[in-house]
N, C-alpha and C positions, 0 to 999 in steps of 0.2 A: 920466553914464550916456547909452551910446549906444542908440536904439531904431530898429530895422527896421520899417517900416510896410509888409508885403508883401500885395500883392492874391493871391487864390487864383488857380489856374490855370483854364483853359478847363473850363466844366460843360457837361453835356450839356443841351439844351433840353428843357423840359417844357410842353407845349402847354397853354392854358386849357382846362379842363375834362376834363382827362385825369387828375387827382390826386384821391384820395379826402380827402386832406388836405392840409396845408402841404408846398408842393413843396419838397424837399430833396435837388436834384441832385449826383450825384458827378461825377467827372471824366471827359471824352472821353479818346480814345486821345493826341489831341494835347495835351490838357491835362496828361496823365501824362508825356510827353517834356518838356514845359516844366517841370514840376516837378523832373524829374532834371536838366535844365541849371541850373535853380535852387540845388539840392542841391549840384551840381559847383562851381559859383562858390563857395557859401559855406563850402565845405570849407577855403578860403584864410582866412577871419576867424577869430579867437577868439569863437566864440558862446558865451555861457553858458547861455542856456537858449531853447529853443522854444515859443511860445505860440499857440494857436489859438482861433477862433472854434468854437460848437459845431456849427456847419453843415457838412455833410458836404462840399461843395466846399473850404472850409477845411482841414478835418481831413485830407482825403485829400492836400491839397498838404503840410501841414504834416508829415504822417507820413513823406513822402519826404524831408525836409531833416532832419527829428530822425532818422531811421534812418542817413543819411550822416554825420552829426556825433556820432552816438553819445548823443543826449539824449532821454529821455523826454518824451513830449508834455504839456504842461499845456494843459486848456481852460479857458478865460475865458469864462462864459456872456456878460458884458457886452459882448464883441467882437461878437454877433451883428448882423447886417444889418437896415435898417429894414422890408425886406419878407419877414423870416422866416415870417409867417404867411400869406403869399400861396398860393394853390392852382395856381400856374403859374411857369415862369421861361423869360423870353424872353432872350437874350443883349443886352446894350446896344446891341452893333454892329448886330444884325438891326434893333432897334426904330428906330435911327437912319437906316439904310440903307430901309427900307420905310414911312419916315414912320408907324410904328405910332401910334394914339393915346396908347398907354400912355406913348411917349417924350415927348410934349408933357406929359402929367401929371406924369412923374418932375422934368424940368427946370424946371417952374413951380412944383414944391414940392407939388403935389397928391397926396401920398403914399397918403392914404387910400383913394384912388380903386382904387389898387394893392395893397389889402390890407396897406399898411403904415402905420409910425407916423408921426404928423405930425412934421414937420421939426424944429420947436423941441424937441419932448419928446425926439426921436432925440438931438439934440445934447447935451441937457441929461443923457442917459445915458452917450454915448460919452466926453465930455470927462473927467469924473470917473473913468471906468473906465481911462482910458488913462493919466492922472495916476497913480492908484494903482499901476499896473504901474510907472511910472517911479519910484514911491516906494519899491517893494518891492526892486526890483532896483537900486539905488543905486550908482554905481560900475562897473557890469556892462554888457556887449553884449547885447541881447536881439531876437530875430525873432520877431516877432507877425504871423501870418498871418491875415488877415481878409478885408475887403471894400472895395469901392469906396467905397461911402457913407461908411463908417466913416474911412478915410482922408483923404476930403475934408472931412468935417465937423470932424475934429480939426485938420487942419492948417488951415483956415479959421479956427477958433478961434485959432490962434497967429498968423495973419498978420493977424487983425483984418477979416476979410472978412465980409460979410453974406450971400453967397451960399453956399448949403449944398453943391452941387454945382458946382464951377467948374473943374474938369479930369476927365479920363477917365483914369484908372491903368490901364496895361496889364496883361494878365494876367502873374502873377508879379513885375510891377515892384515895385521897393525905393524906397521914400522914408524919408530917414533924419532923425531928429531928435535934437538934442544936448540933453541935460538937465543942468544944473549943480546941484550940492546946495544952491545957495543961490536956486533958485527959476527960474532964467532958461531959457526954451525957445529953441531956434535950429532952422530947416528948413534941412537941411545939403545934402541933395539932394532931388530931385522925380523920380519916375517912370522910376528906372534900369532900362534893359532890355538892357544889352551882354551878360550872361550868356546870352541866347536866341541870340548869334552867336558869342560868344568860346568858348564851350565845345564848339562843333560839332566832331564828327570830320571829316576830310576828305570823306566823301562823302556826308555829311548835308545837307538842305536846311534852310534857316532855319525856324523855328518862330512 
């Protein structure tokens, strides 16, 4: 089974204190362009199913892919990100560049300060969820659009890493896992982004 773990495209920023409930941003205009490039790239692969986290930024990305490939979208609740209940959404790149205190809390695993799940509880939820997807789609190739945290903790579990967040998946990046029926799992590629350039029209700028 070939599993493509795909991070969602670029979402809009939701400032702290501006949302009445959990922040659930959709895609920016740039994000929709990224999703379109991803879909165009995946048209050349035999994808058997398109799955998505229930969060809007993942669903909007996956819907573009599903429409291009002719697949109905299946939402998998267990693929939800650790910060789903937070009342704001600040893009990771902004937190890093501005040295926002949320950035330090995130990389140090103090996710409860961000309105999120504790890291150990999050990993304990994600790993069985992804493994269940692998079992259900044995022998097929599946694209699962989810989140940076989801991809980090699942691949960390496969690689035997203790750190929960150990690399930064780019928007619409693809990380591939090969899963044998006998139970072996292999990380085939990490953080593919060639589609953001390879599918550009002659006059388009890179996204």
